[in-house]
N, C-alpha and C positions, 0 to 999 in steps of 0.2 A: 529361456529363449533369448537370443541376442536382440538388441535394439534394432529398430528399423534402420535401413541404410541411409546415410546422409545424402542429400540431393547432389552433392559434389564437394569434395574437399581435396585440393591438390596436394599430393605428396611432395616431399623435397625432390628437386630435379635429380634425375638419374645421373650419377657421376661415372663417366666412362673412363676417367683417367686411370682407374685401377686395372683396366683390361690390358693384356699384352698387345704389342703392336700388331701381331698377326691377326688377332681378333678384331682390332679396330679396322684393319684393312678389309676383313670379311664384311664388316658393317658398311664400309664405304662401297664395296662392290655390290652388296645387297640392295642398297638404296639406288645405286646407278642402274642396276639391272631389273629392278622391280617392274617398271612399266612393260618391258619386253617379256618378263616372266608372266605377267598378267595376261598379255596377249596370247602367249603360248597355252596357258592354263585354260583360257576361255575356249580354245579350240579342242584341246586334248585332255585337259585335267578333269578330275572329279571334284566333288563338293568339298572334300577336306583340303585339297590344294587351293580352292577358291577362298575358303575361310582363312587359310593361312596368309593369302595375299592381303586380305582385309586387316588381319592383325598386324602384319609387317608394315603396311602402309601407315597405319596409325602410329605404330611404334617408331617409325623412321621420320615422322613429321612433327617433331616437337616445336613448341613455340620458340622463336629465335633462330630456328633452322641451323643447328651446328653443322660443321663441315662433314657431310656424308658423301661428298663427291658429286652432288647433283648440281649441274650447271645453273647459275643464277645470273640474271640480267636485270637492269633497272626497271624494265617494263614487263618482266616476266615473274610471276609468282613461282618461286622454286618448289613450293609444296604442291602445286597444281597437278603435276604428273602422277604423284603418289595418290592424291585424292581421287583423280580420275580413274586410276587403276582399281582402287577400292570400290568406287561406284559401279564400274563395269562388272566387277566380280559379284557384287550384290545383285545386280540385275540378272546375271546368269544364275545365281543361286535361286532367285524367285522362279525362274523358268524350270529349274530342276526339282522343285518341290512337288511331291505327290499330293493328292487330295487330303491325305492324313497330315500333311505338313512335313513328313520326313523327306530326305533328299534322295533322289535316284542316283544309282552308281555305287561301286564298291562290291565287296564280296557278298553282301546280304541284301535281301529284298525288303523294302518298306521297313527299314531297321531303325528303331529309336536309339539304340546305343551307338550305332555308326554315325547317326546324325548328331549325337551328343558331342562327338569330337569337334565337329564344325561349330556347334553352338558354344562350346567353351571358348573358342577363339572370338566368335562374334560378340558374345556377351562381355568378354573382357574388353573388346574394342569399344563397346557401347558405354561401359563404365568409364573407361579412360577418356573418351571424348567428353563426357560430362565433366570430368575433373578438369580437363584442359579448358573447357568453355568457361567454367567458373573462374579459373585462374587467369584467363585472357584479359588483357587490357583493352582489346578491341571489342566493338559491339557484336561482331559476328566472327567467331573463330572459323578458319578455313575448314576444319574438320566437321563443323556443324552441319554441313550439307549431307553428311552420311547418316545423321541421326534418323531421319524419316525412313529411308530404305532399310536401315538396320532394324528399326522397330517393326516394319512390315514382315521381314523375314523371321524375326524372333517370335512375333505374335502368331505367325502361321505354324511354326514348329512346336510351340509350347504344349499344345494339347497332346501331341504324340509322346512327349517326354513325361507328361503328367500321368498318362494312362498306359504307357507301353512297357514291355518286358525286356529281358536281356538274355544273352546266351551263355556268357562265361563269367567267372568270378570278378575279373577286373572291370567288366561292363557296369557293375553296380556302382563302382566309385566314379567312373567316367560320367554316368548319367546323373548321379547324385551331385557331382561337381558342377555339371551344366545347369542343373536345377538351382543350386545355390547361387551361381552367377546370374541366373535369370532373376532370382529374388533380389540380388544386389543391384541389378540394373533396373528392375521394374517394380520392386516391392510387391511381388506377387506372392501372397501368403500360401496359396495352393502349391507353388513350386517349393517353398520351404518345407511344407508339411510332407510332400512326397520324398524330398531328399532325406528327411529325418526318418521316414519309413524304411528306406534302404539302409540307412546307417544303423537302425535298430537291430539289424542282423548281426552286427559286430564285425569288425575288420578281420579279414582272414589272414592275420599275421601269425605265423608259427612261432613257437617259443625260441627257435633258433634264429629268428629275424628275417626269414624269407616268407614272402606271401605264399599262399597255398599252391599257386601255379609255379612257384620257384623259378621264375623267369626274370632274367636281367632286362630283357626287351620290354616286357610289360611293366616292370618296375619303373624303367626310365620313361616310357611314353604314356603310361596310364596311372598306375596306382600311386606312385610317389607324388607327381604333380597334382593329382586329384585330391589326395588327402591333405596336402599342404594348403590348397585353395579352400577346402572345406574347413580345415582348422582355423584359418584366418577369418573367413567370412562368418562362420557360425560361432566363433570364439570358443573353439573346442581344442584346448591344448592336448588332450589325449590323442586326437587325430594327428596333430603335428608331431607328437612323440612317436607315434607309429611310423610316420613317414621318415623321421630321423633314424629310428632303429633300422628300418629297411635300407636306408641310404648307407649307413655305416657298415652293414654286413656286405653290401655290394662293394664297398671300398676295401674290405678285408679280402675279397675275392679278386681284386684287380691286380694284375701282375705288372712287372716293370715295363712291359711293352704297351700297357694301356688296354689290355684285353681282360675281359671278365670271365671267370670260370662259370660254365653253364651246364656241366655234366649232369647236375641234379634236376634241371628244368623239366617241367611237364609240357612245355610248349615247343614250337618249332626251333627255338634257339638251342635246344639240347644237343644238336648235331654239330655245333662248332662254337668255340669261344666267341663272346659277344664284343664287338667293337665298342670300347668305352666312351666314345665321343658323345653319345646320346646321354650318358650319365653325368657328363662333365658339368652341366648347369647345376645339378643337384649336389654333386660333390663340392663344387665351388661355393654354392650358397650355404650349405651346411657348415663347411669349415669356417667361412667368414662370420656366420651368425653365432656359432658355438665355440669357436677356437679349437676345434678338434684337430690334432696333428695328423691323424690317420686319413681323414677325408681330405685334408690339405694335400697329403701326398698323392692320393688318388686323383685330385684335381690337377696336380702337376703332371701326373703320368698320362692323363687323358686330354690335356690341353691341346696337343698337336693333332689329335684325332677329331676335335670338335669342328663342325662345319658352321656355315653361316646360320642355318636354322637353329643350331644348338646355342650359339651366342645370342641370337635374337630371343630365344626362349629364356635365357638368363636375364636379359634386359627387361622382358615382360614381367618376370618375377620381381625384378628390382623396382619396377614401377609401383608394385604393391608393397614391397618391403625393401627400402633402399639399403638396409644393413647387409644384404647379401653381396654387395659389391665393396664391402669394407676390405682392407688389406688382409691377405691370407696369413694365418699363423705359421710359425715354422713347421715344416713338414716332418713327419715321423721318419727316422732313419731307415734305410733299406736293411733287410735281413742279411745276416752273415752266417758262415758256418758255425761260429761260436754262439750266435744269437739268432737261431732260426725263428720264423713265425709259424705258429700252428693255429689253424682254423679247423674246428670240429663242429659240424652242423648236425646235431642229433636227429632232428625231425627229417632232414633231407638225406641223411645217411651218407654224408660226404666229409672226407678229411683232406686237408691240404697242408703240406709242410714245405715251407720255402727256406732253403739254406743260402740263398743268394747265388751260389754257383750252380745250383740245381733246384728244381722244385718237383714235388711228387703229389699227385692227387689220387686218392682211393675212393671208389664209389660202390655202394651196395644198396641203392634206394629205388630200384625200379618198381613200378606198379604191375608189371606183367603177370607175375605169379598170382597176385590177389585177384586181378580182373580176369585172368584166363585168356587174355588176348592182347595184341598190340593195337592201340587205338589213339586217335587224336585226343589231346588233353591229358595224356598219361605219360609218365616217365617210362621209357622202354629201352633206353640206351644200354647196350650190352658191354660197353667199355668199362672195365673194372679198374683201370689205372692209366695215368699219364706220368711220363718221366721226361723232363725237359732240362737241357742245359741252356747256355746263352745263345748258341747258334744251331744246335741240332738236338734231336731227342726222339722220343716215342710219344706221338700225340694221342694214340689210342692203342690200348692193349686189351685183347679179347681172347677167350678160351672157347673154341668151338668144340662140339662133340657130336658123334653119331649115336644119338639116343632118342629114338621115337620122334625125330624131327621136332624136339622141344626147344631147339635154339641154343645159343651160346650160354655160358655161365652167367647167371644174374644172381649174385649172392645177396645175403642180408647185409645189414649195416656194419661198417668197420667198428670193431670193439678194441679199445686200447688195451694193450698188454704191457707188462713191465719192460722197461728198456733193457737191451741186451748189454753184454759186457763192454761193448764199445760205445755205450750210451746212445745207441741208435733207437729211434722210435719204432715200435712194433705194434702191428694191428692184426686181428684175426677176422676173417669173413667166411661165413658158412652158407651152404645151400644144400637142400635135398629136393630132388624132383622125382616124379614117379609116373608111370603109365600103367593102365589097367588091361588085364585080360578078363573079359566078362563071362560069367556062367549063365546057364539057362534061367529064365524067369521062374519064380515060384508059382505054385498053382493058383493062388488068389489073384496074381497079376497077369495071367494068361488071357489072351483074346483069340478065340477060334478063328476069327477073320484075319488074324495077323496084323491088326491095325494098332500100332504102338506110337507113343508120343515121339515127335522129333525133338531131340535134345542135343545140346552142345556139351561135351565132356571136358572141355579145356584144350583138346587137340583137334577134334573134328566133330561133325554133327551127323546123326543118323536117326532114322525112325526105329529106335530100339529100346526106348524107355530106360535109358542108362541108370537113372536114379533108383530104380527098383531091382536092379540086378546085383547079385553077389559078384564080387570081383577079387582077383588076385592082383597085387601090386608088384611091379618091378621097379625098384628105386635105385637111384645113384646119389650118394652123398659126397660132397666136395668140401674140403677144408682148405682155405687159402690163408697163408700167413705172409705178411709183408714186413720187412725190416729195412729201414731207410735212414740215410745219413747224408752228409755233404757229398754230392757226386756219386751216390750209391743207392741202389735199390735191389734187394733180394726178395724174390717171390718163390713160395714153396706151396705145392698143391699135393694133398693126399686124397685118395678116393676109396670109397666103400661101395661095392656093387659089382655088377657084371663087367668083365673086361670089354672095353669098347674103344674104337679109335677116337683120338682127340687131336686138336691142332691149335697151337698158339698163333695168333695173328698180331703182328706188330706193324702199325701204320707209322711210317718213318717220316720225320721232318728234317730236311737239310742233309748235306753230305752225300757220300757215295758208299755203297756196301762193298766190302772187300774181305778177303781172308788172308791168313799168313801163308806166304810162299805159294806152292802149287796145290794147296788143299782143295780137293774136289768135292767136299761135302756141301759146298754152296753151288746151287744151280738155279735155273729159271724154269718155270713151268710153261705150258702152252699159252698162257695169258701174259707172260712176261713178269710174273711175280717171283721174287726171290724165294728160294726154298733152302732151308738148312737141314740136310738129311745125312746123318752119318753113314747110312747104308751106301752112299756114293763113294765112301772110302776117303782116305786122306789122313794126314798127321793129326788133325784136330779131332778125328772121330775115334778117340780111344775107347775101347770096350771096357766095361766095368763088370763087377760081379752081378749075378742075378739077371743077366740079359739086358742090363742097362748100358747106356752109352752116353757119351758127351760130345758136344760139337760147339764151335765158336766162330764168330765173325766180328767184323768191326764196321761201324758207321763213322766215316771221317770227313772232316771239313777243313778249311784253311787253318783254323786255330783250335779245333776241338776234336776229341775222339771219344766215341762210345763203344766200349767193349761189351759184346753180347755173348753169353755162354749159357748153354742149356744142358741139363743132365736128367736122365730118366729113361723110360722105355721109348727112346727116340726112333724115328723112321716110320715109313709107311706112306699112306695116301695123304698128300697135302691138299687140304680143302678148307672152305669156310661155309658152314651151313647156317643161314640166318633163321631157320625154323619154318615150320609149316605156315605160320601167319604171313610170311613173306613169299615163300616158295610156291604156295598154292596160286598166288597171283602172278607168278613169273617175275617176281621182284626180289630185291635184296637190299639190306642195309650195310653191305660191305663198304668199308671206307675206300675212297678214291685215292689216287696217287701211289707213291712208292710203298710197297707192302713186303714184309718178310713173314713167311710161314714156317713154323717149326712143327712137323708132324710127330705124333707120339701115340701112346695108348695109356689107359688107366691101369695097366698091369703093374706099374711101379709108381712111386711118388715122382713128381715132376718139379724140377727147380730151374729158375731163371735168374742169372746173375748179371746185373747191369752196372757198369762203371764209366763215369764221364771224367775225362782228364783234358788238360790243355795241350797235351802232346798229340798232334794229329797224325803222326807217322804210323802207317799200317804195320 
């Protein structure tokens, strides 16, 4: 067990000279705007915003008052507006406390873990004020006026954190971090004991480096900062190593735009790449502390996306560990066609290959088949691939099919195959789905009153006692092979099962969709979606043997061109079926924006050839 926390020991002064000018300007603006932000939060904000006002007021009120752009006059204390803002926020927090001590507001009711987010900020502020007071040459540090109201709020909320429960995996680390900070601030042994009780469950870090929620959002805002705080306060290097491992994998998934790949996530961020600004503090801190060139590159890539709150989070971390603001090491070089970067996350079933001129993501890790439904907290994304150039590309590629309303293709994990003759990377993804036709119940299971159990069979529910009925299965097996290289992606599907309509959906980024000459195989449906159908005729709709056909179009921008060509049993109804889990509710997970549909059937193998070039001429 770590030693009791010291009553106050001032760390070295936070050195801001290492921050880029843009981030320093954000700090100046944050200090200037904090009093007004406080007034706004008092009227419309929740408890987490109020706690952040307190943290920021303490962080922006250092002894000596460096130039943060706050007006100063001989007879005016330049720290007074910040201290007043924090005091008002604390008064409002007391008003928002339930009888249990938790704070009202937010998504959940009487919630210990939601309250823990605010406690982490308040307890950090309490410890920092104690450090500043010890280090102050004056008898009464200006921030000392916040100690009593902070103690009142923290004292009231502590029982809820000592005895309360959680909802989600990351809540455990948020509440444990808050308890550890309470112990650091108040030497409360019960808080330390409860934090260690949560930690005894073991950190939910997969072997591939993602937390069990596989979410960049929760890594940035909860798990990484919580584990770093726990590692420092409890002197647990294993917790710091877990946070470092998770940070580095997020860096591997950060592209040149500063966006983090989230296709494997089990949380809300699975539906769009994550803005890496929120991970910038942890990338920057990890790189400075460890000298790692990969997280240094991720810090550079996300620097322009970091907002004032992200920079303030970095400074709060630096107050505890000044090494995080040391100069960054040289950044890792960007990938090139000759030296691509390959990231393969086995537990999360995601592979990402970046050639610089293009990047490809393959995914086969949804939880939908195992759970038998689409649900919050699970991975349900039916996007099997992304293929992006520098200005355009396919942000989501899905294969829909008309098969018992079981939804789009959701294959298993990408399995690495031997490279092809052109030394392109190759992967295989497999799926088998099935639906039942049920037979009569056997004699021992019959009920003369016709009263049978209501059961869910994975597609629908009925009072038919499904689990006791013999059944015939109708199955569809799909084999998907991907071959990828610089500026190229070839996808090939083979099917085993009854013939049924299928339809590729390509959600397009950038550019305009065109065809060569007067080719009529490209049209629009009643919803304005592009449809590539060789049955419409045209030069690009060449018929092949065995009833197969091929068709092509292009996505072009000012400096780049994506050639799209398909081959197989093309044509027919253009559709996207999200599956019964969505359609029963009148909903859909169909991507918004510009979409290209390529209808076909399982009557023949289906191939899709994608090529990106810098020649943008159609």
